[in-house]
C-alpha positions in Angstrom: -19.2 131.7 25.5 -16.4 134.1 24.0 -15.2 137.5 25.1 -14.4 140.4 22.5 -12.5 143.1 23.5 -9.9 145.5 22.2 -6.2 146.3 23.5 -3.9 149.0 22.2 -5.9 149.0 19.0 -5.9 145.2 18.5 -9.3 143.5 18.1 -9.1 140.0 20.0 -11.9 137.4 20.5 -11.3 135.1 23.9 -12.7 131.6 24.6 -12.2 130.8 28.3 -12.8 127.5 28.0 -10.3 126.6 25.2 -8.0 129.4 26.4 -8.1 130.5 22.8 -7.0 134.1 22.0 -7.7 135.4 18.6 -6.4 138.4 17.1 -9.3 139.4 14.4 -10.0 142.1 11.7 -13.0 144.4 12.1 -15.9 142.4 10.3 -14.7 139.1 12.1 -14.9 141.1 15.7 -18.2 142.2 14.6 -19.6 139.0 13.9 -17.9 137.4 16.6 -19.5 140.0 19.3 -22.8 139.5 17.7 -22.6 135.7 17.9 -21.4 135.9 21.7 -24.3 137.6 22.4 -26.6 135.3 20.5 -27.6 137.7 18.0 -27.8 137.2 14.1 -25.5 138.9 11.4 -27.2 142.0 9.9 -27.2 141.8 6.3 -25.2 145.0 5.4 -21.9 143.4 5.7 -20.7 141.8 2.2 -22.0 138.2 1.7 -18.6 136.9 0.8 -16.8 138.6 3.6 -19.2 137.3 6.1 -19.1 133.5 4.4 -15.5 133.9 4.7 -15.6 134.6 8.4 -18.2 132.3 9.3 -16.2 129.8 7.6 -12.9 130.8 9.9 -15.0 130.5 12.9 -16.4 127.2 11.8 -12.8 125.8 11.4 -11.5 127.1 14.7 -14.7 125.6 16.4 -13.8 122.0 15.0 -10.4 122.4 16.2 -11.8 123.2 19.8 -10.3 126.9 20.0 -13.5 128.9 19.6 -17.2 128.4 21.1 -16.2 125.4 23.4 -18.9 124.2 25.0 -18.1 124.2 28.8 -19.1 120.5 30.0 -18.3 121.9 33.6 -21.4 124.0 33.9 -23.4 120.5 33.3 -21.9 119.1 36.0 -22.2 121.7 38.8 -25.8 122.3 40.1 -25.6 125.6 42.5 -26.8 125.2 45.8 -30.2 126.1 46.8 -30.2 130.0 47.8 -30.8 130.5 51.5 -30.3 134.1 52.6 -29.1 134.5 56.1 -29.0 138.5 56.4 -30.9 141.1 55.2 -29.5 145.0 55.0 -32.5 147.4 55.0 -31.7 150.8 53.8 -34.6 152.2 55.9 -33.4 155.8 55.2 -32.3 157.3 52.5 -31.5 160.8 54.0 -28.6 161.8 56.3 -28.6 164.7 58.8 -24.9 165.5 57.9 -25.0 165.3 53.9 -21.2 165.5 53.7 -20.4 166.5 50.2 -17.8 163.7 49.8 -20.4 160.8 50.7 -20.3 157.9 48.6 -24.0 157.8 48.8 -24.9 161.2 47.4 -24.6 163.0 50.6 -26.7 160.1 51.9 -29.8 160.1 49.6 -28.3 157.5 47.3 -30.0 159.9 44.3 -33.4 159.3 45.8 -34.1 160.2 49.2 -37.0 159.1 51.3 -37.8 156.7 54.2 -38.8 152.9 54.2 -42.2 152.5 55.0 -42.9 150.0 58.0 -45.0 147.8 55.9 -42.2 147.5 53.4 -39.5 146.9 56.1 -42.0 144.3 57.8 -42.5 142.4 54.3 -38.7 142.4 54.1 -38.2 140.5 57.3 -41.2 138.1 56.0 -39.0 137.2 53.5 -36.1 136.7 55.3 -37.8 134.3 57.8 -39.5 132.4 54.8 -36.2 132.2 52.3 -33.7 131.2 54.9 -35.3 127.8 55.2 -33.7 126.0 57.5 -31.2 128.5 58.3 -31.3 129.2 62.3 -29.1 132.4 62.6 -30.5 135.1 60.9 -29.5 139.1 60.9 -31.0 142.1 59.8 -28.9 145.1 59.4 -30.1 148.6 59.2 -28.3 150.8 57.1 -28.8 154.4 55.2 -28.3 157.8 54.9 -28.8 157.7 58.6 -30.9 154.8 59.9 -32.0 156.7 63.1 -33.8 159.3 61.0 -36.5 156.4 60.6 -36.2 155.0 64.2 -39.9 154.0 64.3 -39.4 151.5 61.6 -36.2 150.3 63.3 -37.8 149.6 66.4 -40.9 148.1 64.8 -38.5 145.5 62.7 -36.4 144.6 65.9 -40.0 144.1 67.8 -41.6 142.1 65.0 -38.4 140.1 63.9 -37.8 139.1 67.2 -41.5 137.8 67.5 -41.2 136.1 64.1 -37.8 134.4 64.9 -39.1 133.0 68.0 -42.2 131.6 66.3 -39.5 129.6 63.6 -37.1 128.7 66.1 -34.6 131.0 64.8 -32.2 133.3 66.5 -32.0 137.0 64.9 -29.5 139.9 65.7 -29.7 143.4 64.5 -27.0 145.7 63.7 -27.2 149.6 62.6 -24.7 151.6 60.9 -25.0 155.4 62.2 -23.3 158.5 62.8 -24.7 158.5 66.5 -25.6 162.1 66.1 -29.2 161.4 66.8 -28.7 159.1 69.6 -30.4 160.5 72.9 -30.7 158.8 76.1 -33.9 156.8 75.1 -32.7 155.6 71.7 -29.1 154.6 73.3 -31.0 152.9 75.7 -33.2 151.1 73.5 -30.3 150.0 71.1 -28.4 148.4 74.3 
């Protein structure tokens, strides 16, 4: 793998395995960029120029400075993925709609509320995919998640039941602006 980039008008090719950094011309940069992505070099380049660039690339490969194989990747086997937490975006709406909100005034550009069956299927995924992980967590987020409080309550009930059936411990968190908290909702959350 190599990285092709430009800095200050200079075209550079970097091989992170060898540490080789090469200052190249426009044709070499175009060819290396294509090869780095596994693409073929198109035929609109002059054949003699392409042959010269490919010859130089081959030389650098033989010297161990470009397109060096990363043998460390062959030795590494990533651990099996076992999620322990799930962030449910139960509301892409917000009762405040602040102009400065990073989430497009709480809508994330789309808006809407998560359907209950979608939320419950997400809990099923967490329970199944977490495997031997015993402590799992569901986080309610939005917009403002209390705009979809019935789904929040359904997930808490369902998730608690499923966790008990699978001998898991489940916890829940909610990120809220608290403006929709009334006595009943506050009592439920406590």
